[in-house]
C-alpha positions, 0 to 999 in steps of 0.5 A: 856699794861693793863694786870693783871701783868702790873696793879699789878706791876704799883700799887706795884711800886706806893705804894712803892714810895708813902710810902717811899717818904712820909717817907722822909718827915715825918719819920714814918718808923723807920730805922737804920742810915747807917754807914761808907761811906753810912752814910757819904754820906747820912749825907752830902745829908741831910745837904743840907736841900733840897735833901731829901724833893725834892726826897720825893715829886718827889717820891710821885708825881710819885707814885700817877701818877702810882696809878691814872694811869695818865701819866704813861709813863711820870712817869716811865721816871721821875722815871728812874734816881731816881731808877738807883741812888737808885740801885747804892747807894745800890750797892756801899755803902749799900749792905743790901738794894740791894734787894729793889733797884733791885725790884724798878729797875726791876719793873720800867724797866718792866713797861717801856718795857710794855709802849715802844710804847709811847716812840718810837716817841722819837727815830724816826729821 
């Protein structure tokens, strides 16, 4: 569970989450606004006023947990629905961002697999 590969994957995922989560709050990475259906969807989420800050804070917290190696198994499970939604958004609405979404899902999946022993009690009767 503590191989060099696992450590690199955990740190890489943690850094990505902290940076992009903080960007949802402080907008320091310039991005072109999405157009078409993706733009309509993002604009409607942004109009709520709470979705992006909440997701940003969650991403920062999860990223910090991964970087600090605290409650890693818990952080990975919290990230699972977020990473699946990132993947589905890019798969159906914004294909150019699909590679980053795949990277997040693959790293999250690998790390969940590497920590599977911690999840095993959830599936015992």
